[in-house]
Every structure is written in C-alpha cells, then in structure tokens.
N, C-alpha and C positions, 0 to 999 in steps of 0.2 A: 436545218431543222433544228428547233428548240425545245418542242417538247411533243408528246404522241398521249391522247388521252384514249385508250380504248372504249369500245361503244359496242353493245352487242342488243340486237333487237329483239325485243318482244315477241311471241310468236307461239304457235303448237301449244297453248295453255301455261305457258311460263309466266308467272306472277313476277318474279325477281330475276335479274340477270347480274352478273358480277364479272368483271373482267380487269385482270391485273397483266399489265406488259411492263417489261423494261427497257429502256432506252438510252445508251450515252451514259450508264451508269446510273441512274435515277428508274425511280418505280413510280408507276401511274396505274392509277385504279378509276375504275367508273362503275357506276350502280345506273341500272336501267330498271324502271318497276312500271306495273300496270297500277295506277293510285285508284282503280276499282280493287283489285285484288289486294294490293299491298297499301292501304292509306298510311300509314303509318312508317315509311320506308324511311323517311329522315332520320329514325332511330338507328335503324343499321348503320346509315352514314355516321352518325355520331357515336357510336358502340365502336364502329370499325376506326375512326381515328385517334379516340381514348386509348384503345388497343396499341394501336401502331406507335401512338405517342410514348405509352407505357414499352413498347420493344424497343423503342430508340433509346430511352433513358437507360433502360439495361445493359443494351449493347455500348451504349458510351461510356459506362461506367466500369464495365468489363474491359474494354481497350485500353481504359486510364488506368487500369490496375494493372493489367499486363503490360503496358509500357512502363508503369513504374518499377515492376519487377525486373525488367529487362534491364533497365537505368540501374538500377542497384546491383544486378549482376556483373554488368561491364564496370563497373564503377569497385565493384570488388575484385574483379579480376586484375583491374588497374593497379589495384594497392596491393594487391598480393606478388604481382609483377614485380613492382617498384621495392617492396621488399625484400625480393629474392636477390635481386639485382645487386 
C-alpha cells in the first residue's frame, strides 16, 4: 500500500467530519462535509493546508537549528580533544 486516505461518512446530523491517520511515516487527512450544511468547507481545507505548511516550515527550521548546534558541539569537542592531545 502506498497511501491511505481516511474517510468518515456523514450522518447523525454531523455537517463536517475530519479524519487524520498516519501510515508508513506519512500523515493523511480527509474532510467529508454535507454541502447543504457547510457550503464553504473548501475554506476549512485551505486553512488547514496553510496551517500545516506553516507547521512544517517551523519544524524544518528547528530541525536545521538543532542539527547545526549538534554539529558545532561535535566540532568543538573534536577541537578541544585535539588541543588536549
């Protein structure tokens, strides 16, 4: 299986359903909406995508920062180890 997209059927007077699931290190999401109840559900999709992109950007920046800090620490340890020798 390459991907899995969750789907929650509408019913029981629910206008919008949102499902998120992870599979194989990936995150998949899906919206199901009753167009008569929530005619602008596309806005929810768009805002969710915008928020996810922002979250991804922040996580990537923090990851780069941590990797750079770890690399500086390793190179500092290597230099101090060479100086002590």
